[in-house]
C-alpha positions in Angstrom: -78.5 66.2 17.6 -81.7 66.9 15.8 -84.9 67.7 17.5 -86.8 66.0 14.8 -85.8 63.0 12.5 -88.1 62.4 9.5 -87.9 58.8 7.9 -89.5 58.1 4.6 -90.4 54.4 4.4 -92.2 51.9 2.1 -95.2 51.1 4.4 -95.7 47.7 2.8 -92.0 46.5 3.4 -90.6 48.9 6.0 -87.7 49.6 3.7 -86.1 53.0 4.6 -86.1 55.3 1.5 -84.7 58.5 3.1 -83.8 60.0 6.4 -83.9 63.8 7.1 -82.1 65.3 10.0 -81.8 69.1 10.1 -80.8 70.1 6.6 -79.2 66.7 5.7 -80.6 63.8 3.8 -79.5 60.2 3.7 -81.1 58.5 0.6 -81.1 54.7 0.1 -79.3 53.3 -2.9 -81.4 53.4 -6.0 -83.3 56.6 -4.9 -82.4 60.2 -5.4 -83.1 63.6 -4.0 -84.2 66.4 -6.4 -84.2 70.0 -5.0 -86.3 72.9 -6.3 -85.7 76.4 -5.4 -88.3 79.1 -5.0 -89.8 80.2 -8.3 -89.5 76.6 -9.7 -92.2 73.9 -9.0 -92.1 70.0 -9.9 -94.8 68.5 -12.2 -96.0 65.2 -11.0 -97.9 62.4 -12.7 -99.3 59.0 -11.5 -100.0 55.6 -12.9 -103.1 53.4 -12.9 -102.0 52.0 -9.4 -101.8 55.5 -7.8 -98.0 55.6 -7.6 -96.7 59.2 -7.9 -93.8 60.1 -10.2 -91.9 63.2 -11.1 -92.6 64.0 -14.5 -89.2 64.0 -16.5 -88.2 67.4 -18.0 -91.2 69.3 -16.9 -91.5 72.1 -14.3 -93.5 75.1 -13.7 -91.7 78.5 -13.5 -93.6 80.7 -10.9 -91.0 83.4 -10.6 -91.2 85.6 -13.8 
């Protein structure tokens, strides 16, 4: 059993988006998990409502 369980929720509805225990993730249907290794960082963008999104087809390479 894990010492810590992280749960990502929608604070307005209480909907569970993802659960993380140890190195395992359980993701709700309609959501996905994107993994980035050392040397590659995601690029984010937001909309007029402050919602944060992963910018498609964009990443920063930090390991030359």
